[in-house]
C-alpha positions in Angstrom: -29.1 30.7 3.5 -25.9 32.1 5.2 -23.7 30.2 2.8 -25.7 31.2 -0.3 -25.5 34.9 0.8 -21.7 34.5 1.3 -21.4 32.9 -2.1 -23.3 35.8 -3.7 -21.1 38.3 -1.8 -18.0 36.5 -3.0 -19.1 36.5 -6.6 -19.8 40.2 -6.4 -16.4 40.9 -4.9 -14.6 38.9 -7.6 -16.3 41.0 -10.3 -15.6 44.4 -8.7 -12.3 44.0 -6.8 -10.3 45.0 -9.9 -11.9 48.4 -10.0 -11.5 49.1 -6.2 -8.6 51.3 -5.4 -6.0 50.7 -2.6 -6.0 50.8 0.3 -9.8 50.1 0.3 -9.3 47.0 -1.8 -6.9 45.4 0.6 -9.0 46.3 3.6 -12.2 44.8 2.1 -10.4 41.7 0.9 -8.9 41.1 4.4 -12.3 41.5 6.0 -14.1 39.2 3.6 -11.3 36.6 3.7 -11.5 36.5 7.5 -15.3 36.3 7.4 -15.4 33.5 4.9 -12.6 31.6 6.7 -14.3 31.8 10.1 -17.7 30.7 8.6 -16.2 27.6 7.1 -14.2 26.7 10.2 -17.1 27.2 12.6 -19.4 25.0 10.5 -16.7 22.3 10.2 -16.0 22.2 13.9 -19.7 22.1 14.8 -20.4 19.4 12.3 -17.5 17.3 13.6 -18.6 17.9 17.2 -22.2 16.9 16.6 -21.4 14.3 13.9 -23.9 16.1 11.7 -23.5 15.6 8.0 -25.9 18.5 7.2 -23.7 21.0 9.1 -20.6 19.4 7.5 -22.3 20.0 4.2 -22.6 23.7 5.0 -18.9 23.6 5.8 -18.0 22.1 2.4 -20.0 24.7 0.6 -18.3 27.5 2.7 -14.9 26.1 1.9 -15.7 26.0 -1.8 -16.8 29.6 -1.7 -13.6 30.6 0.2 -11.3 28.8 -2.3 -13.2 30.2 -5.3 -12.6 33.7 -4.0 -9.3 33.4 -2.1 -7.8 30.3 -3.7 -4.4 32.1 -4.2 -4.2 33.5 -0.7 -1.8 32.6 2.2 -4.3 30.3 3.9 -5.6 28.6 0.8 -3.6 25.4 1.1 -4.7 25.0 4.8 -8.3 25.7 3.9 -8.1 23.2 1.0 -6.9 20.5 3.3 -9.8 21.0 5.6 -12.1 21.2 2.6 -10.8 17.7 1.8 -11.4 16.6 5.4 -15.0 17.8 5.3 -15.7 16.1 2.0 -14.2 12.9 3.3 -16.4 13.0 6.4 -19.5 13.4 4.3 -18.6 10.4 2.0 -17.6 12.5 -1.0 -14.4 10.4 -1.4 -13.3 11.2 -5.0 -13.8 15.0 -4.4 -11.9 14.7 -1.2 -9.1 13.0 -3.0 -9.0 15.8 -5.6 -8.6 18.4 -2.8 -6.0 16.4 -0.9 -4.0 16.0 -4.1 -4.0 19.7 -4.8 -2.7 20.3 -1.3 0.3 18.0 -1.9 1.0 19.4 -5.3 0.9 23.0 -4.0 3.5 22.4 -1.4 5.0 18.8 -1.2 7.1 19.9 1.8 4.3 21.7 3.6 3.0 20.8 7.1 -0.2 19.3 5.6 1.5 17.4 2.7 1.9 14.0 4.5 -1.6 13.9 5.9 -3.1 15.1 2.6 -1.2 12.5 0.5 -2.4 9.8 2.8 -5.9 11.2 2.9 -6.0 10.9 -0.9 -5.0 7.2 -0.7 -7.6 6.4 2.0 -10.4 8.3 0.2 -9.8 6.6 -3.1 -9.5 3.2 -1.4 -12.8 3.8 0.3 -14.4 4.9 -2.9 -13.5 1.6 -4.5 -14.4 -0.5 -1.4 -11.1 -2.3 -1.7 -10.4 -2.7 2.0 -13.1 -5.4 2.3 -11.8 -7.6 -0.5 -9.7 -10.7 0.2 -6.5 -11.1 -1.8 -6.5 -13.3 -4.9 -4.4 -16.5 -4.9 -2.3 -17.3 -7.9 -1.6 -20.8 -9.2 1.9 -22.0 -8.5 4.2 -21.6 -11.5 1.5 -20.1 -13.7 2.3 -16.5 -14.0 -0.9 -14.6 -15.0 -0.9 -11.9 -17.6 -1.2 -8.3 -16.2 -4.6 -6.8 -16.3 -5.0 -3.0 -17.1 -6.1 -0.9 -14.2 -9.6 0.7 -14.5 -9.9 4.5 -13.9 -10.5 4.2 -10.1 -7.6 1.8 -9.5 -5.4 4.0 -11.7 -6.1 7.0 -9.5 -5.5 4.9 -6.3 -2.2 3.7 -7.7 -1.1 7.2 -8.6 -2.1 8.4 -5.1 0.0 5.6 -3.4 3.0 6.4 -5.6 2.7 10.1 -4.9 2.8 9.4 -1.2 5.8 7.1 -1.5 7.8 9.4 -3.7 7.0 12.9 -2.3 6.8 12.2 1.4 10.2 11.7 3.1 10.5 8.4 4.9 11.0 10.1 8.3 7.7 11.9 7.9 5.8 9.1 6.2 4.3 7.4 9.2 1.7 5.6 7.0 4.3 4.3 4.5 3.8 0.6 5.5 0.1 0.8 5.0 0.5 2.6 1.6 3.1 0.0 0.5 0.6 -2.7 1.3 -2.3 -1.0 -0.5 -0.1 -0.5 -3.6 1.2 -4.1 -3.4 -2.3 -5.4 -3.2 -3.4 -3.3 -6.1 -0.6 -4.7 -8.3 -1.1 -8.2 -6.9 -4.9 -8.2 -7.7 -4.3 -7.1 -11.2 -1.5 -9.6 -11.8 1.4 -7.1 -12.0 3.5 -9.7 -10.1 6.9 -8.0 -10.1 5.6 -4.7 -9.0 3.6 -6.3 -6.2 6.6 -8.3 -5.0 8.7 -5.1 -4.9 6.3 -3.3 -2.6 5.7 -6.3 -0.4 9.4 -6.9 -0.2 10.0 -3.3 1.1 7.3 -3.6 3.7 8.6 -7.0 5.0 12.2 -5.9 5.0 11.8 -2.4 6.4 8.8 -2.8 8.7 8.8 -6.3 10.0 7.0 -5.3 13.2 4.1 -3.7 11.4 0.7 -5.5 11.6 0.5 -5.8 7.8 4.0 -7.4 7.5 2.8 -11.0 7.9 0.0 -10.5 5.3 2.6 -8.9 2.9 4.9 -11.8 3.5 2.2 -14.3 2.5 1.4 -12.5 -0.7 5.1 -11.9 -1.5 5.7 -15.7 -1.3 2.7 -16.2 -3.5 4.1 -13.8 -6.0 7.4 -15.7 -6.1 5.5 -19.0 -6.4 3.4 -17.7 -9.3 6.6 -16.6 -11.1 8.0 -20.1 -10.6 10.8 -18.5 -8.6 11.5 -21.2 -6.1 14.8 -19.7 -5.1 13.0 -16.4 -4.3 10.4 -18.3 -2.2 13.1 -20.1 -0.2 15.2 -16.9 0.3 12.4 -14.8 1.5 11.0 -17.6 3.6 14.4 -18.1 5.3 14.8 -14.3 5.9 11.4 -14.2 7.5 12.0 -17.2 9.7 15.2 -15.6 11.0 13.5 -12.3 11.8 11.8 -12.6 15.2 10.2 -9.2 14.7 8.3 -10.6 11.9 7.7 -14.2 13.0 7.3 -15.2 16.6 9.0 -18.4 17.7 6.5 -21.3 18.0 3.8 -19.5 16.1 1.5 -20.9 13.5 3.1 -18.5 11.0 6.5 -20.0 11.7 5.2 -23.5 11.0 3.4 -22.4 7.8 6.5 -20.5 6.4 8.7 -23.4 7.5 6.6 -25.8 5.4 6.7 -23.4 2.4 10.5 -23.3 2.6 10.6 -27.1 2.8 8.4 -27.4 -0.3 10.4 -24.9 -2.2 13.7 -26.6 -1.5 12.3 -30.0 -2.4 10.8 -28.7 -5.6 14.1 -27.1 -6.5 15.8 -30.4 -6.1 13.2 -32.1 -8.2 13.6 -29.4 -10.9 17.4 -30.0 -11.0 16.7 -33.7 -11.4 14.3 -33.1 -14.3 17.0 -30.9 -16.0 19.5 -33.7 -15.8 21.6 -31.9 -13.2 21.6 -35.1 -11.2 24.6 -34.5 -8.9 23.3 -31.1 -7.9 19.9 -32.6 -7.2 21.4 -35.4 -5.1 23.4 -32.8 -3.0 20.2 -30.8 -2.5 18.1 -33.8 -1.4 20.8 -34.7 1.1 21.0 -31.1 2.4 17.2 -31.2 2.7 17.3 -34.3 4.8 19.8 -32.8 7.2 18.0 -29.5 7.6 14.5 -30.9 7.9 14.8 -34.3 9.6 11.2 -34.1 10.8 9.7 -33.1 7.5 6.5 -34.9 6.4 8.1 -35.4 3.0 11.5 -36.6 4.4 11.1 -40.2 3.0 10.4 -38.7 -0.5 13.6 -36.6 -0.3 15.7 -39.5 1.0 14.4 -41.9 -1.7 14.9 -39.3 -4.5 18.4 -38.4 -3.2 19.5 -42.0 -3.0 18.3 -42.6 -6.5 20.1 -39.6 -7.8 23.4 -40.6 -6.1 23.0 -44.1 -7.5 22.5 -42.6 -11.0 25.9 -40.8 -10.7 27.6 -43.9 -9.4 28.1 -42.6 -5.9 27.1 -45.8 -4.1 28.4 -44.8 -0.7 26.3 -41.6 -0.7 23.3 -43.6 -1.9 23.7 -46.0 1.0 24.1 -43.2 3.4 20.6 -41.9 2.5 19.1 -45.4 2.4 20.3 -46.2 5.9 
């Protein structure tokens, strides 16, 4: 009832304020603004304290009234941010994202911009239920065709890009998580190059982040799907050399090591199929020296010896046969 009365009062003031003379107009506006502000804030605090969605619902209604009447005022951006927070708490995710976005657009350098930009990302992600979905796996060397984004995913992509572009890196504490969300979005809809770019930044710039290892796995899958064996090998080697990303003796180290082995061996086999026999032979031999305990060492030695034999390098062939 209180909120509805305030709404009616706000509507009456909007109609008549143009006809009220100064200084009365400013005095009444100041009093009403303070009253509407305090009502929304009190409801919001109480709703949060009691974890009561009904009271939070009163807060969202009060914020809406405030912004309808005083949407151009000094405290409008701050109030809009908290309106977004209250909407988010009550599960109104898309509406929350709308309000958060307006906060960022109103003042990209403002004190609430980073939190609002990230809030829009989280709200839209939650609206889509994407956090619970496992990543897709792409078939090696079979680059899938990109799939257009539906409306919801388009909004999420825009929110992620807005955060990455508008929020300075020194203030963007959630940048790794946003990079991962955006990478996954591109990855799941087969925009492989765009996904790889976001995953690559996350892995290279934030190797200690909890999402870095997941990003690495999906980055290597992107390279594999493109048939970019050189990319697989290069990113794998960089990862293995980075102890912030991969702990020595870990399962991840063994897994990435096997991926690098497989990529190098496949590159050698590709060179052989292309008729670049000398280069293939050299790579097979390099493989045998770098991975003497590989499960596929015998295959590399056999192929390397055959390649050297084909280019009439008997001594090198014998070296691998020995």
